[in-house]
C-alpha positions in Angstrom: 105.7 88.0 57.8 106.8 90.7 59.9 110.4 92.8 59.8 112.7 90.8 62.4 114.4 93.8 65.0 118.0 93.3 66.1 118.3 94.7 69.0 120.9 94.4 71.9 118.6 93.2 74.5 116.1 90.5 72.5 117.5 86.9 71.4 117.3 85.8 68.0 116.1 81.9 67.7 117.0 79.4 65.1 114.0 79.9 63.2 114.4 84.1 62.9 118.0 83.2 61.4 116.4 80.7 58.8 113.5 83.1 58.1 116.2 85.6 56.7 118.5 83.7 55.3 116.5 81.2 53.6 112.6 82.8 53.2 114.0 86.4 52.8 112.6 88.0 56.0 113.6 91.6 56.4 115.6 92.8 59.2 115.6 96.3 61.0 118.2 97.5 63.5 116.5 98.8 67.0 116.2 102.4 67.9 118.2 101.8 70.9 120.4 99.8 69.7 121.4 102.1 67.4 121.7 104.8 69.9 123.9 102.1 72.1 126.6 101.6 69.5 126.7 104.9 68.7 127.4 106.0 72.4 129.7 102.9 72.9 131.6 104.2 70.1 131.9 107.3 71.3 132.8 106.4 74.7 136.1 104.1 73.2 137.1 107.4 71.1 137.7 109.4 74.1 139.1 106.8 76.1 141.8 106.0 73.1 142.1 110.0 72.8 142.8 110.3 76.7 145.9 112.3 77.3 146.6 109.7 79.5 146.4 107.2 77.1 149.2 108.4 74.6 151.7 106.3 73.7 150.0 103.5 75.4 149.5 99.8 73.0 145.9 98.8 72.9 145.4 95.6 70.4 143.2 95.8 67.6 143.0 99.6 68.0 146.9 100.8 67.6 148.8 97.4 67.2 149.2 94.4 64.1 146.7 91.5 64.6 148.3 88.1 65.6 151.8 87.8 65.6 152.2 91.0 64.4 151.2 92.3 67.7 154.5 94.2 68.3 154.0 96.4 65.7 153.2 100.1 66.7 150.5 101.7 64.4 150.5 105.5 64.6 147.2 107.4 64.4 147.4 108.1 60.8 147.9 104.4 60.0 144.7 103.1 62.5 142.0 103.5 59.5 144.5 101.6 57.0 145.1 99.1 59.3 141.4 97.9 59.3 141.4 98.2 55.3 144.5 96.2 55.0 143.5 93.7 57.8 139.7 92.9 55.5 142.0 93.2 52.1 144.5 90.4 53.1 142.5 88.1 55.2 139.9 88.0 52.0 141.9 84.7 51.0 139.5 81.9 50.8 139.7 79.6 48.5 137.2 76.9 46.7 133.8 77.5 44.8 131.4 79.5 46.4 129.5 79.0 49.5 125.7 79.5 48.7 123.9 82.1 49.5 121.4 81.2 52.4 124.5 80.3 54.8 126.7 83.6 53.8 123.1 85.3 54.7 122.9 83.7 57.7 126.2 84.6 58.5 125.6 88.3 58.0 122.7 87.9 60.4 124.6 86.4 63.0 127.5 88.8 62.7 124.9 91.9 63.1 123.6 90.4 66.2 126.4 89.6 67.9 128.0 93.2 66.8 124.5 94.7 68.3 125.0 93.6 71.7 127.8 96.4 71.9 131.0 94.9 73.2 132.6 95.7 70.1 132.7 99.1 70.3 131.6 99.9 66.2 129.9 102.4 64.7 125.8 101.6 64.3 126.0 101.9 60.4 128.5 98.7 60.3 125.2 96.7 61.3 123.1 98.5 59.8 124.8 98.4 56.3 124.9 94.3 56.9 121.0 94.9 57.6 120.4 97.0 54.5 122.1 94.3 52.2 120.2 91.7 53.8 117.5 93.6 52.6 118.1 94.2 49.4 119.3 90.6 48.4 123.1 91.8 48.2 125.0 88.8 49.0 129.2 88.5 49.3 130.7 86.3 47.1 132.4 84.0 50.3 134.6 80.8 48.8 133.4 78.0 51.0 137.1 77.0 52.4 140.3 78.8 54.2 138.5 78.7 57.9 140.2 76.9 60.8 137.5 78.8 62.7 139.8 79.6 65.6 140.7 82.8 65.5 137.4 82.4 64.3 136.2 82.5 60.7 138.9 85.0 59.7 138.8 84.2 55.9 135.0 83.9 55.5 134.3 86.6 57.4 136.7 89.3 55.8 134.7 88.1 52.3 131.5 89.5 53.7 133.6 92.6 55.4 135.0 93.4 52.1 131.7 94.0 50.1 130.8 96.6 52.6 134.0 98.2 51.7 132.4 97.6 47.9 135.2 95.8 46.9 135.2 92.2 46.1 131.9 90.2 44.1 128.5 89.8 45.3 125.3 87.2 44.5 121.9 89.8 43.4 119.0 87.4 42.3 121.9 84.5 41.3 124.0 86.8 39.6 127.8 87.4 40.5 128.0 91.3 40.6 130.3 93.8 41.7 130.2 94.7 44.9 131.0 98.5 44.5 127.7 98.4 41.9 125.5 96.2 43.6 125.8 98.8 46.5 125.4 101.6 44.2 122.7 100.5 42.3 120.6 100.0 45.9 121.7 103.3 47.5 123.8 101.8 49.7 126.8 103.7 50.7 130.1 101.6 51.1 132.1 102.2 54.1 135.4 103.3 55.4 136.4 101.0 58.5 137.4 103.1 61.4 139.8 101.9 64.6 138.7 98.0 65.5 136.1 97.9 63.5 137.9 95.0 61.1 138.4 92.8 63.4 134.9 93.3 65.1 133.7 92.0 61.7 136.1 88.9 60.7 136.9 87.8 64.7 134.0 85.2 65.4 132.7 81.7 64.4 129.3 82.9 62.5 130.0 80.8 59.1 130.6 77.7 61.2 127.6 78.8 63.6 125.2 79.4 60.2 126.0 76.4 58.3 125.1 74.4 61.8 122.0 76.4 62.5 120.7 75.4 58.7 122.1 72.3 58.7 119.9 71.4 62.3 117.0 72.8 60.3 117.6 70.0 57.6 118.4 67.8 60.0 115.2 68.0 61.5 113.4 67.2 58.5 115.3 64.2 57.9 115.0 62.8 61.2 111.3 63.3 61.3 111.5 61.8 57.8 113.1 58.9 58.9 110.4 58.3 61.6 107.7 58.1 58.4 110.3 55.6 56.7 110.5 53.7 59.9 106.7 53.4 60.1 106.3 52.7 56.6 108.6 49.7 56.4 107.6 48.3 59.5 104.1 47.9 58.1 105.2 46.6 54.9 107.7 44.2 56.0 104.9 42.7 58.5 106.3 44.1 62.1 105.0 45.0 65.0 104.2 48.2 66.4 104.4 47.2 70.4 108.3 48.2 70.5 107.1 51.7 70.4 104.3 51.6 73.0 104.9 54.8 75.5 104.9 52.3 78.7 107.6 50.6 77.4 109.7 53.5 76.8 109.0 54.8 80.5 111.0 52.5 81.5 114.2 53.6 79.9 113.2 56.7 79.5 115.9 58.5 77.3 114.1 61.4 75.4 115.0 61.2 72.5 113.8 57.4 72.1 110.5 58.6 74.2 109.4 61.0 71.4 110.8 58.8 68.3 109.0 56.0 69.6 105.4 58.4 70.3 106.2 59.4 66.3 106.4 55.7 64.9 103.5 54.5 67.4 101.2 57.4 66.1 102.3 56.8 62.5 101.1 53.4 62.6 98.0 53.9 64.3 95.0 51.8 63.0 96.8 50.5 60.1 94.9 47.9 59.0 97.7 45.3 57.5 99.4 45.4 61.1 96.2 44.5 62.5 95.8 41.7 59.8 98.9 39.7 61.4 99.1 40.8 65.0 97.8 37.6 66.0 100.7 35.1 66.8 98.9 32.3 64.9 98.4 34.4 61.8 102.3 34.5 60.8 104.2 32.6 63.3 106.1 35.6 64.1 107.7 36.9 67.7 110.6 39.4 67.0 111.4 41.8 64.1 115.2 42.7 63.6 117.1 45.5 65.3 116.6 47.9 62.1 112.8 47.8 63.1 112.8 47.0 66.6 115.3 49.4 68.1 114.5 51.9 65.7 113.3 54.5 68.5 116.8 53.4 70.3 118.3 54.7 67.4 116.8 57.4 66.1 116.1 58.6 69.5 119.7 59.2 70.2 120.3 61.3 67.2 117.1 63.5 68.5 119.2 64.4 71.6 122.3 65.0 69.3 120.0 67.5 67.8 118.9 69.0 70.6 121.9 69.6 72.2 123.6 70.9 68.9 120.2 73.6 69.0 121.0 74.3 72.3 124.6 75.2 71.5 123.9 77.7 68.3 121.3 79.0 70.0 124.1 80.5 72.6 126.4 80.7 69.9 123.8 82.7 67.7 123.4 85.1 70.6 126.7 85.5 72.1 129.3 88.4 71.6 132.4 86.7 69.4 135.2 89.1 68.6 138.2 89.8 70.0 139.5 92.0 72.0 135.8 92.9 73.7 134.9 95.9 75.9 133.8 95.6 79.1 132.8 98.3 81.6 136.1 100.2 82.6 137.2 100.0 86.4 140.2 102.4 87.5 142.8 101.7 89.2 144.0 102.5 92.5 145.7 105.6 91.5 142.6 106.9 89.9 143.7 107.7 86.3 141.1 107.9 83.7 138.8 108.0 87.1 136.1 109.8 84.6 135.6 106.8 82.3 134.3 104.3 85.0 131.8 102.2 84.1 132.0 102.9 80.2 132.8 100.0 77.9 136.1 101.0 77.2 138.1 98.1 79.2 139.2 96.3 76.4 139.9 92.6 77.2 141.5 90.0 75.0 139.5 86.7 75.2 138.7 83.4 73.2 135.4 83.7 72.4 136.4 83.4 68.8 137.2 79.8 69.4 135.0 77.3 67.7 135.1 74.4 69.6 131.5 74.5 71.5 130.6 74.6 67.4 132.5 72.0 66.2 131.3 69.5 68.5 127.8 69.7 67.8 128.5 70.0 64.2 130.1 66.7 64.3 127.3 65.5 66.4 124.8 66.2 63.6 127.8 64.3 61.1 127.3 61.1 63.6 123.5 61.4 63.5 123.3 61.6 59.8 125.8 58.4 59.6 123.5 56.3 62.1 120.5 57.2 59.8 121.9 56.3 56.9 123.0 52.7 58.4 119.6 52.1 59.5 118.1 53.1 56.1 120.7 51.0 54.5 119.7 47.9 56.8 116.2 47.9 56.3 116.8 48.1 51.8 119.2 45.1 52.1 116.0 43.6 54.0 113.8 44.7 51.1 115.7 43.3 48.4 116.0 40.1 49.9 113.1 37.4 49.2 114.1 35.1 52.1 114.2 38.2 54.6 111.4 40.4 53.1 108.2 38.4 53.8 106.9 37.2 50.7 108.0 40.6 48.7 110.2 38.9 46.3 113.4 39.4 44.9 114.0 43.0 44.4 110.9 43.8 45.4 110.2 42.6 41.7 106.2 43.2 40.4 104.1 41.6 42.2 105.7 40.2 44.7 107.3 36.1 44.9 104.8 34.5 42.2 105.1 30.6 44.2 103.5 32.6 47.0 100.7 34.8 45.7 97.9 32.3 45.4 96.2 30.1 47.4 97.9 26.4 47.4 96.9 24.5 44.0 96.1 28.0 42.1 98.6 30.2 40.1 98.0 33.9 38.7 96.3 34.2 36.0 99.4 36.2 34.3 102.0 33.4 35.8 103.9 32.6 33.0 104.0 36.2 31.5 105.4 37.3 35.1 107.7 34.9 35.3 109.2 35.7 32.1 109.3 39.3 33.3 110.6 38.5 36.3 113.3 36.2 35.3 115.1 39.4 33.1 114.5 41.9 36.0 116.7 43.7 38.4 113.6 45.8 39.5 115.1 47.9 42.9 118.4 45.7 43.3 120.7 48.9 42.4 119.0 51.3 44.7 119.7 49.2 47.7 123.7 49.0 46.6 123.2 53.1 46.6 122.4 52.9 49.8 125.3 50.8 51.1 127.1 53.6 49.0 125.2 56.5 50.8 126.3 55.0 54.1 129.9 54.8 53.3 130.1 58.1 51.7 128.7 59.8 54.7 131.0 57.5 57.2 133.8 58.8 54.9 132.7 62.3 55.6 132.8 61.7 59.5 136.6 62.4 59.9 136.5 64.1 63.4 138.3 67.2 62.3 138.0 69.2 65.3 140.2 66.5 66.9 143.4 67.4 64.4 144.4 70.5 65.2 147.0 72.3 63.0 148.5 75.5 64.8 148.6 78.6 62.7 149.8 82.4 62.6 153.5 81.1 62.9 152.3 79.2 66.1 150.4 82.2 68.2 147.4 80.2 67.7 148.2 77.0 68.2 144.9 75.2 68.9 142.2 75.7 66.3 138.8 74.4 65.7 138.5 73.6 62.4 134.2 74.0 62.9 134.0 75.2 59.6 135.3 72.1 57.9 133.0 69.8 60.0 130.4 72.2 59.2 131.2 71.9 55.3 130.9 68.2 55.6 127.9 68.0 57.3 125.9 69.6 54.9 127.3 67.0 52.4 126.1 64.3 54.6 122.8 65.7 55.5 122.2 65.6 51.0 123.4 62.1 50.9 121.1 60.9 53.9 118.2 62.9 51.6 118.9 60.3 48.6 118.8 57.5 51.3 115.6 58.2 52.7 114.6 59.2 49.1 115.5 55.3 48.6 113.7 54.3 51.4 110.3 55.8 50.8 110.6 54.1 47.0 111.1 50.8 48.4 108.4 51.4 51.1 105.7 52.7 48.4 106.8 49.9 46.3 106.0 46.9 49.1 102.9 48.5 49.7 101.8 48.1 46.4 103.3 44.8 46.0 101.4 43.6 49.1 98.0 45.1 47.9 98.1 43.1 44.9 99.3 39.8 46.6 96.5 40.0 48.9 97.8 37.8 51.2 100.7 37.5 54.1 103.3 34.5 54.3 103.2 32.6 57.9 105.4 30.3 59.7 102.5 29.3 62.0 100.9 26.1 62.5 98.0 24.8 60.7 96.4 23.7 64.2 98.4 23.6 67.3 97.0 20.1 68.4 96.1 18.0 65.2 98.5 19.8 62.5 101.6 17.2 63.4 103.8 20.0 62.8 102.3 21.5 59.4 102.8 25.1 59.0 100.0 27.6 57.3 102.0 29.0 54.1 99.8 31.8 52.8 97.3 33.5 54.8 94.3 36.0 52.0 93.9 39.3 53.1 90.8 41.3 51.7 92.0 44.4 49.9 91.0 46.6 52.9 93.3 44.8 55.2 96.1 45.7 52.7 95.9 48.9 53.3 98.4 51.0 55.9 97.5 53.6 58.9 95.2 56.6 57.6 98.6 58.9 58.2 100.9 56.6 56.0 98.5 56.1 53.3 98.3 60.2 53.1 102.6 59.9 52.7 101.9 57.1 50.2 99.6 59.2 48.1 102.5 62.3 48.1 105.4 59.5 47.4 103.0 58.3 44.6 103.2 61.9 43.0 107.0 61.5 42.1 107.9 57.6 41.9 105.6 55.4 40.0 105.4 51.2 40.6 107.8 49.4 39.0 106.6 47.0 37.0 109.1 47.1 34.2 112.8 48.2 34.7 113.7 51.7 34.1 116.0 54.1 35.1 115.1 55.3 38.4 117.8 58.4 38.8 115.6 61.0 38.0 112.6 59.9 40.3 114.4 59.3 43.2 116.5 62.6 42.9 113.4 64.6 43.1 112.4 62.1 46.0 115.3 63.5 47.6 114.7 67.2 46.9 111.4 66.6 48.3 112.7 65.1 51.5 115.1 67.9 52.2 112.4 70.4 51.7 110.1 68.4 54.2 107.0 67.4 51.7 106.4 64.1 53.3 106.8 65.5 57.0 104.0 68.3 56.0 101.8 65.7 54.4 102.0 63.7 57.5 100.8 66.5 59.5 98.3 67.3 57.3 97.2 63.9 57.6 97.0 64.8 61.8 100.4 63.7 62.7 102.2 65.9 65.6 105.8 65.7 66.0 
């Protein structure tokens, strides 16, 4: 993997961020950007030192911060002002954030500073990048940001490590920052004017949470399409609700995309083909959790699209305050020699996290929507009155009264009947999906709608984006657990169908001569019990981690492994290797 070059005029992609944060891709500062930053810093120093500006207050240069803005700082205190800012603001609380999130935050902060509107020395950006390359990650407590004025506390902890203070992680171990920097040959910094606030004023922590969450949700959404295809087939559902021509009549992009996925995942399914004619099973429509899955999951796909667009804008934006813009001299002609230089120090609100918060919340909503759908299907799986012959709680080998032609019984009927009488099989995992869906609903409290003023009322509207982002990651973990359970249910059901070699039916025996009699059971050949080729590949992947439940056992360990594989995208990759194109 080639090093990522951070440049003032080249955008980062979301994948770039994931590769650096998660996969350890190396980074470097473009030479042209290094020269640009040095020039902009020189311009600012000359402007601040100009005789015309003697005694002039410039926010963040020679004043206090926030509601302390009325305090003036003399030349001797300019550096100490910045050090004190970072030390005092490094007051986040709670357990440390994960390393990947902080690595993403560091890269995003470096990218923002590289734009040249923050007037920092190139050494600031280079030190951030050197720490990334050396695997040195500041220890940052998770909680304490209101995400306006930026993620002050988390970003301050990152900046604190640049000073050689605080703690860092190196290869999973917590170490003293100064010692870790020294061992890596990285010189600790002393911040100059404006550099402290440039490091801690922005919503890179919240954006990092969003970018990494979007990557995870992408895998979860595709896995949800896979579980939909599996569940539809083993529950003897139809693929017609996912037809392309149908979705052209209501062309929501997300629904069209997801419908295409599910239809492709079910393509050439022998089990689907076996019961497709109405006179086989007598069924007309599937429940909404199957029939409307494309519309439901498609909405989630569009929430993901919107979030990605927002996060990409944010990843490449200048978000600190104040910001340096080209100087335009006044009519009096004073300071005309600085015309066009980036020394116009403008206060604004680019640090406010509301754009990020709204789309972080969109992904929380999407997680809740998917989890609800999963729970509804799992509830149907364990309901013998609705699962079309799979029996109560997916007990092996299904409904014993319907697994053989009339008048015959399974050769081990009595033994299996006794075993089923004492078995709960997959009863409790269905409970778990209800618990998981409810837990995600609880995480869906819209923090961004509940602003609490801070900074003695100066910062009277804040976004709480970081809180939304932290809960989003918790929601994604619970959604992975739920999807893991549906994968296990789909696998168990597929194995039961193969053992049963038949499907239940409500179709008339003979429309003209039956006298109202209906079929009860349609026998199938072994080949007719198979799922689509792609689905069979996915079943094989599930089977590596989950075995058919023929006797009761604890399933927690297997479900945890499945959930881990869901988060890592293992089932999506297996489907892709089988020819599926998401």
